[in-house]
N, C-alpha and C positions, 0 to 999 in steps of 0.2 A: 549521496552517494563517493565520488570522487574524495572525498576532506576523509571519510570511510579509509578508502582506499589510501591516503597519503596520510593516516592514525590521526588525525586531527580532527576527529566524526564531530566533536563537541558542535565546529565549524559550523557543519551541514543542522546540528541541533538547535543551534542558536538560531539559526535565518528560519528554521520551521516554522521555532515560537514567533518572531515577530511574521507571519505572510498568516499563519494562524489567528493570534493578533486582528491584522489587519483586516480578514477576513471576515472574523466577529464582531467588526467596528462598521462592516459595510451592510450585511443582514440583514434582513426584518426580524427576524425573529432569533438572534442570538442564539440563548433559550435550543430552538430544533440546530441549530448546527451542530455545537457542543455538543449535543446526545449524541447524536450521528458520528461526528469524530471520535465518540468516547464507546461507544458502540464496535464499531466498524476496529479500533486499535486495540482491543478488549476480545475479539474475536481469533484477531488476525497474527497477536502474539502469540495459541497453544497450534495453531495453524504453523508458522515457522517457527518457533521449536519441535514443531513436530519432522520438520522438513533434514534439522541439526539431529534428529535428537537419533536416526537413519541414517548419518551419513549421508543422508544425499545433492549433502548444498552444506556448506566448513566456512565460516566467517571469519577469517583470520584478524579482523581489528576491531575491537569497542567493545568487545565481551566486558561485560560488571564478573558474569558469571559463563562458566562452564557448559557448552549445552545447553544457553536458556538463550533465545530473538537480543539481539546485542540492540539498545539504546538507540544510537544510530537511525536505526529495519524500523521497527515505531515513528521514527520521526516522521518517513517518509511513510507512512501508513496513513499518518494522520496528515499530509501532505497531500493524497494521492481521494483522505476523506471526506480533501477542501472543492475538493473536484468533482465531487460528485453528481451535485446542485449545481454545479453554475456551466461545465462541461458537456458531459453524457448528461444529462437530463432528458436531450432527443435520444435516447431509448429506453428511453416508456416505453412500453406496452409490444417491443419489440423485444421479444425475449433470444427469442433463435440466431438475431444476431449480437446480441449481447455477449452470448453464451460464442459465435464465433471469437465477437472482436476478445472474448478473455480468453479466448485456449492460442488464438498466434499473439496479440500485443504482450501478455501476465509473460511468460517463458522469453518472448525477445528481454524483455527488458527485468530479466533475473540475467539473462548471458550478456546482454551491454554489460549488467557490473558483476562479470564474470571476469570480462574485455577490458574492462577497470579493475583487475583491481584487489578488487570490498570486497568477492565472491569465492570460492574454490566449487571448483562442481567435478568431484572425478569422477565419474558414466554423466558426463552430458546429456543421453541419450536419452537414457534412462527418467533423468533428473528433466530434464521439460516434457518424458513424455505426461507424469506425474503433474511438475506446474500445468500443463495443457490444461489437464484432465479438472485440477481445481482450480486450477480460472477463468475454466465454464464456466464449471457452481458459483467460482464470488461477485464473477461482473456481472452477470444482471442479481443477486443478492446483494451486494452494494446498491446500483436500479434503485432496486425495490425498496431499500432504507432510505434511500434517501426520497423516495417516493411519497413515503413517510414521517418521516424527520427530517420534510423544508425550509427550512430558512432562509432561504435565499424569496424565493418566489419571484417576483420578473423585475425585478431592477429595473429604477428610476434612467 
């Protein structure tokens, strides 16, 4: 996010690519983890594009095409996806807690991105409200997806 704010988004993308490779090398079933990452990105791209096209959020740096999600933001989704079966597995079966965590932490991360200069949020209250609802859905969905495509298992 910070590299995008500094107009050097490629740095963050390279960093996430390295982390993805390292993550997949440690996974017991790398195919399952890669499938999860690809599904998360495939679902996140239209969501982020919708936020952009409705004017709720703008990304001043790194967009390849006006109105579409910048690649660096998709890299952040990759980063988030590789954490689902590592950091967030404890949320499995705790759907209300996942919803609450998503509704609070999701908008806060976007707010942090705006504070760093990676995003511009014209109407903070409306955007954070939409993000809270969206992330209340996203977080349990991601945990559920991770449970069905868990290539990590229990690492040694």
